[in-house]
N, C-alpha and C positions, 0 to 999 in steps of 0.2 A: 511572525505574528504570535501573540500569546493567547492561549485558550485556558479557561478555568475548567477544571475537571472535578467531578464528584465520583467516588468509588464507594459503593455500599457492599460490604462483605457480610454474608450470612451463612450460617450452617446449613448444609443440605438437609432436605427432609429425611427423617429417620435417624439423624445423628443426635445423640443426647445433648441437651443444652442445660447443664447444671446452673449456669448463671440466670437463665430465663426462668427456670423452675424455682430458684431461690426468690427472685423478684415476685413471681406469681404467688408464692406462699406468704410473702410479707404484705401483700396488698390488702387483705381483709383487716389486718390490724391497723392499717392506716386509713380505713374507712372506704376503701374501694372494693365494692362487691360486684360479682358478675363478670370479672375479667378472666378470660381463659386463653390458653395458647400463647403465652408470652415467650418470645424468642429474642435473644440478645444478638447484637451484631456490632460491626465497626463501620465508621464512616470516615473516609479520607477526602480532604479537599487540597488541591494543589494546582499550580499553573504550569503549563507546559508550552514550550515554544515549538511551533511546527509551521510548515508552509501553508496548510489549509486544514479545515475542520476534520476531514477524513483521515489525514495523517496524524493529527492530534489524537483522535479517537483510537486509531490503531496502536499508536505508541502507548497510550494510557492503558489499553486492554492488555498489551504485552507486559507492561510493568506490573499491573495488578495480578496477573497470573503467575509471574515469576517472583514477586517480592511481597505483595500486600496480602495475598491469600494462599491457603493450602488447597489446591484444586481437588485433592482427594476427598476432603470433608466440607469444603466451603464453596459457595457460589459468589462470584463478583459481578455486580452490575455497574457498568461504567457509562457515564453520560457527561456531555459538555453542558456547562451552565451558561445560560444566556447572558 
């Protein structure tokens, strides 16, 4: 059975985010005031074949830790899409 997976990768708290800081600095010039704490991340979507939802989630979590994120500085949130 095929399952749709979403993996959101974000920098861990305390890790410098130069991309987020650059976006935050540019916002006032674009007319957006009052925006604070911008953090950038990555979003991955893919389908995975597995026997059941639990196996699909476990496989996607393993994949995200081994390939899609750097567990030293990033957190990966994995979920199945309905």
